[in-house]
C-alpha positions as CSV (number, residue, x, y, z in Angstrom):
1,M,32.1,-8.0,150.7
2,G,29.4,-6.8,148.3
3,R,32.0,-5.0,146.1
4,A,34.1,-8.2,145.9
5,V,31.2,-10.3,144.8
6,A,30.4,-7.7,142.1
7,R,33.9,-7.7,140.9
8,M,33.9,-11.5,140.7
9,A,30.6,-11.5,138.8
10,E,32.1,-8.9,136.4
11,F,35.1,-11.2,135.8
12,V,33.0,-14.2,135.1
13,L,31.0,-12.1,132.6
14,V,34.1,-11.0,130.7
15,A,35.5,-14.6,130.6
16,S,32.3,-15.9,129.1
17,L,32.2,-13.1,126.5
18,L,35.7,-13.9,125.4
19,L,34.6,-17.4,124.5
20,E,32.1,-16.0,122.0
21,P,33.6,-15.5,118.5
22,C,33.4,-12.5,116.3
23,S,31.6,-10.1,118.6
24,S,32.2,-6.8,120.4
25,Y,30.8,-6.1,123.8
26,V,30.6,-3.5,126.5
27,L,30.4,-4.1,130.1
28,P,27.1,-3.0,131.8
29,G,27.3,0.5,133.1
30,A,30.5,1.3,131.2
31,A,30.8,4.9,130.0
32,S,33.1,4.1,127.1
33,L,33.6,1.4,124.5
34,V,35.3,-1.8,125.6
35,P,35.6,-4.0,122.4
36,L,36.5,-7.6,123.2
37,R,37.5,-10.1,120.6
38,S,38.2,-13.8,121.1
39,R,41.1,-15.8,119.7
40,T,38.7,-17.6,117.3
41,A,37.6,-14.4,115.5
42,V,39.7,-15.3,112.4
43,A,37.6,-18.4,112.0
44,C,34.6,-16.2,111.2
45,T,36.3,-15.0,108.0
46,A,37.3,-18.4,106.6
47,A,34.2,-18.4,104.5
48,A,35.5,-15.5,102.4
49,E,37.9,-17.8,100.6
50,T,35.0,-19.8,99.2
51,M,33.1,-16.8,97.9
52,R,33.1,-15.7,94.2
53,M,35.0,-12.5,93.3
54,K,31.7,-10.9,92.4
55,D,30.3,-11.6,95.9
56,L,33.5,-10.5,97.6
57,K,33.3,-7.1,95.7
58,A,29.7,-6.7,96.5
59,E,30.2,-7.2,100.3
60,L,33.3,-4.8,100.2
61,D,31.1,-2.2,98.6
62,E,28.4,-2.7,101.2
63,R,31.0,-2.2,103.9
64,G,32.4,0.9,102.2
65,V,35.8,-0.6,101.6
66,T,37.7,0.7,98.6
67,W,39.0,-2.2,96.4
68,R,38.9,-0.8,92.8
69,G,42.5,-0.1,91.7
70,V,43.8,-1.6,94.9
71,A,43.0,-5.3,94.8
72,F,43.1,-7.2,91.5
73,E,43.5,-10.8,92.6
74,K,41.0,-12.9,94.6
75,D,43.4,-13.4,97.6
76,E,43.8,-9.6,97.8
77,L,40.0,-9.2,97.9
78,V,39.7,-11.9,100.6
79,R,42.3,-10.2,102.8
80,L,40.4,-6.9,102.5
81,L,37.2,-8.5,103.4
82,E,38.7,-10.4,106.3
83,H,40.2,-7.2,107.7
84,A,36.8,-5.4,107.3
85,R,34.9,-8.3,109.1
86,L,37.4,-8.3,112.0
87,Q,36.8,-4.6,112.7
88,P,34.9,-4.3,116.0
89,E,31.3,-3.1,115.7
90,V,30.8,0.3,117.4
91,V,28.5,-0.2,120.4
92,L,27.6,3.0,122.1
93,C,26.8,3.0,125.8
94,E,24.8,5.8,127.3
95,P,26.5,7.2,130.3
96,D,24.5,7.5,133.5
97,A,23.2,10.8,134.5
98,A,25.9,11.4,137.1
99,T,28.6,10.9,134.5
100,A,26.9,13.0,131.9
101,T,26.5,16.0,134.2
102,A,29.9,15.7,135.9
103,E,31.9,16.1,132.7
104,P,32.3,19.8,131.8
105,A,31.7,20.9,128.2
106,A,35.0,22.7,128.2
107,T,36.9,19.4,128.1
108,A,35.7,18.7,124.6
109,E,38.8,18.1,122.4
110,P,39.4,21.0,120.0
111,A,39.6,20.2,116.3
112,A,43.1,21.5,116.0
113,T,44.4,18.3,114.5
114,A,41.8,18.2,111.8
115,E,43.2,17.9,108.3
116,P,43.1,21.2,106.4
117,A,40.4,21.4,103.8
118,A,42.9,22.1,101.0
119,A,44.9,19.0,101.9
120,A,41.8,16.8,102.0
121,A,40.5,18.2,98.7
122,K,43.2,16.6,96.6
123,P,42.6,13.0,97.6
124,E,38.9,13.5,97.2
125,E,39.4,15.0,93.7
126,E,41.7,12.1,92.7
127,A,39.1,9.6,94.0
128,A,36.3,11.3,92.0
129,K,38.5,11.3,88.8
130,Y,39.3,7.6,89.4
131,D,35.6,6.7,89.8
132,D,34.7,8.6,86.6
133,A,37.5,6.9,84.7
134,Y,36.6,3.5,86.1
135,A,32.9,3.8,85.2
136,T,33.8,4.8,81.6
137,A,36.4,2.0,81.3
138,Y,34.1,-0.6,82.8
139,A,31.3,0.3,80.3
140,D,33.8,0.1,77.4
141,A,35.2,-3.2,78.7
142,M,31.8,-4.8,78.9
143,K,31.4,-4.2,75.2
144,L,34.3,-6.5,74.5
145,K,34.2,-10.3,74.2
146,V,35.7,-12.5,76.9
147,K,38.5,-13.5,74.7
148,E,39.3,-9.8,73.9
149,L,39.2,-8.9,77.7
150,R,41.7,-11.7,78.4
151,T,43.9,-10.5,75.5
152,E,43.9,-6.9,76.9
153,L,44.8,-8.1,80.4
154,A,47.6,-10.4,79.1
155,A,49.0,-7.5,77.0
156,R,49.4,-5.6,80.3
157,S,51.0,-8.6,82.0
158,V,48.1,-9.0,84.3
159,G,46.7,-12.5,85.2
160,W,43.0,-13.3,84.6
161,A,42.8,-17.1,85.3
162,D,40.9,-16.5,88.6
163,C,38.2,-14.4,86.9
164,I,35.3,-16.7,86.1
165,E,32.6,-14.2,85.0
166,K,32.9,-11.6,82.3
167,D,32.2,-8.8,84.6
168,E,35.2,-9.8,86.7
169,L,37.4,-9.5,83.7
170,A,35.9,-6.2,82.8
171,A,36.3,-4.9,86.4
172,R,40.0,-5.9,86.4
173,L,40.7,-4.2,83.1
174,A,38.7,-1.1,84.1
175,G,40.8,-0.8,87.2
176,L,44.0,-0.8,85.2
177,V,42.7,1.7,82.7
178,A,41.4,4.1,85.4
179,K,44.7,4.0,87.2
180,A,46.5,4.7,84.0
181,A,44.2,7.7,83.3
182,L,45.3,9.4,86.5
183,F,48.9,8.8,85.6
184,S,48.7,9.6,81.9
185,R,46.7,12.4,80.4
186,S,46.0,10.4,77.2
187,G,45.5,7.2,79.2
188,A,47.9,5.4,76.9
189,I,50.8,5.2,79.3
190,S,50.7,2.8,82.2
191,P,52.9,3.0,85.3
192,G,55.9,0.7,85.1
193,R,55.5,0.1,81.3
194,A,57.3,1.4,78.2
195,S,54.1,2.2,76.4
196,V,53.7,2.6,72.6
197,V,51.7,5.8,71.8
198,T,50.4,7.5,68.7
199,G,51.4,10.9,67.6
200,D,48.2,12.5,69.0
201,Q,48.6,10.7,72.3
202,L,52.2,11.8,72.6
203,R,51.2,15.4,72.0
204,M,48.8,15.2,74.9
205,E,51.5,13.7,77.1
206,M,54.0,16.4,76.2
207,S,51.6,19.1,77.3
208,D,51.4,17.4,80.7
209,D,54.1,18.6,83.0
210,R,53.0,16.8,86.2
211,T,55.6,14.1,85.9
212,P,58.8,13.8,83.9
213,M,58.8,11.8,80.7
214,L,61.2,9.7,78.6
215,I,60.4,9.5,74.9
216,D,61.9,6.8,72.7
217,V,61.5,7.5,69.0
218,Y,62.1,4.2,67.2
219,A,61.3,2.2,64.0
220,T,60.4,-1.5,63.8
221,W,63.1,-2.2,61.2
222,C,65.9,-0.5,63.3
223,G,68.3,-3.0,64.9
224,P,69.6,-0.7,67.7
225,C,66.0,0.2,68.5
226,K,65.3,-3.5,69.2
227,M,68.4,-3.6,71.4
228,I,67.2,-0.8,73.6
229,A,63.7,-2.0,73.9
230,P,64.3,-4.4,76.9
231,M,66.4,-1.8,78.6
232,L,63.5,0.7,78.4
233,E,61.0,-1.9,79.7
234,K,63.2,-2.6,82.7
235,L,63.7,1.1,83.4
236,A,60.0,1.8,83.2
237,G,59.4,-1.0,85.8
238,R,62.0,0.6,88.1
239,L,60.5,4.1,87.7
240,G,56.9,3.0,88.3
241,D,54.7,6.0,88.6
242,K,57.5,8.5,89.1
243,A,58.0,9.0,85.4
244,R,56.3,8.2,82.1
245,V,58.1,6.1,79.4
246,A,56.6,6.6,75.9
247,K,57.6,4.9,72.6
248,L,56.8,6.6,69.3
249,D,57.1,4.7,66.0
250,S,58.7,7.3,63.7
251,D,57.1,5.7,60.6
252,G,53.7,6.0,62.3
253,D,53.8,9.8,62.6
254,E,56.5,11.3,60.4
255,A,55.2,14.8,61.0
256,L,55.8,14.6,64.8
257,S,59.2,13.0,64.3
258,T,60.1,16.0,62.2
259,E,58.7,18.4,64.9
260,L,60.9,16.6,67.4
261,R,63.9,17.0,65.1
262,V,64.7,13.3,65.1
263,A,67.8,12.8,62.9
264,G,68.8,9.2,64.0
265,L,67.2,6.1,65.5
266,P,66.7,5.5,68.3
267,T,66.4,8.9,69.7
268,L,65.8,9.3,73.5
269,I,64.3,12.6,74.6
270,F,64.2,13.4,78.4
271,M,61.5,15.9,79.4
272,R,61.0,17.5,82.8
273,G,58.5,20.3,83.6
274,G,57.2,20.0,80.0
275,V,60.5,20.9,78.3
276,E,63.3,18.9,76.8
277,V,66.4,18.7,79.1
278,K,68.4,16.0,77.4
279,R,68.7,14.2,74.1
280,L,70.6,11.0,73.2
281,E,70.9,9.4,69.8
282,G,71.8,5.7,69.8
283,V,72.0,3.1,72.5
284,P,73.6,3.7,75.9
285,G,76.3,1.2,76.9
286,N,73.9,-0.9,79.1
287,A,70.8,-0.8,81.2
288,A,72.7,0.7,84.1
289,A,73.9,3.6,82.0
290,L,70.4,4.2,80.7
291,E,69.1,4.2,84.3
292,A,71.8,6.7,85.4
293,L,70.8,9.1,82.6
294,A,67.1,8.8,83.6
295,L,67.8,9.5,87.3
296,E,70.0,12.5,86.4
297,H,67.9,14.2,83.8
298,L,64.4,13.2,85.0
299,D,65.4,14.2,88.5
300,V,63.9,11.2,90.2
301,T,65.1,8.7,92.8
302,L,64.5,5.0,93.1
């Protein structure tokens, strides 16, 4: 009879806790975590939509949530914050003495599934490089005027209308620049874009064999070059971060054009592993033909 009454009291307690929004609880005497969340938990996060982007980012930083280079729009930041707020708080319950002494030490789970240090080092190294690149890019962006920041974002086909403060514009631009820095050694080539580069920048890119690269040597006065431009932009969007697409104005660096043995315009140079594997002078039949050449000679899949 006493056990039945205790069970009933426990049920009433759980039912009452379930009616409380946005909380995590543990039953008295429990030896492990028992997170409980009510159906109204989502209502606790509605206020995030009314927050300024600056405040959203500040709270994400406080919660240790990565948003730089991941979330650029306000609704993306809101979703990240809502997810973070909905995570149950960790409430530790001290087991009673009997439970503590009954469990043998030998039952401890071995760390056999731990990620090898070598595998974990690469993401940490990439994150450190991103943070360094972001800090530098943010400092440079804050030196620009608001109008210049908007122009830079528009040139990258990135919206800025939801950014009210200058630091929000600078943060968005810095995230793009930092992401490009990991993708491109010179920082001049962005993933998914056919990027115009200088001769010095292209030399840096050619010395980087991490990802394949397609070089378009063109001239502003060249009719066929203008025909191939939208094809290259579409191809770059399809390739994303799998390959770099660079455009060099032959009149801007005649010395490098000579080094590349460019005899006609446009000239497409396919590079893989830091070496040229294919060259094409003129315009392919259509965008599909250009994509087929890229997939074959850059050795990538879409």
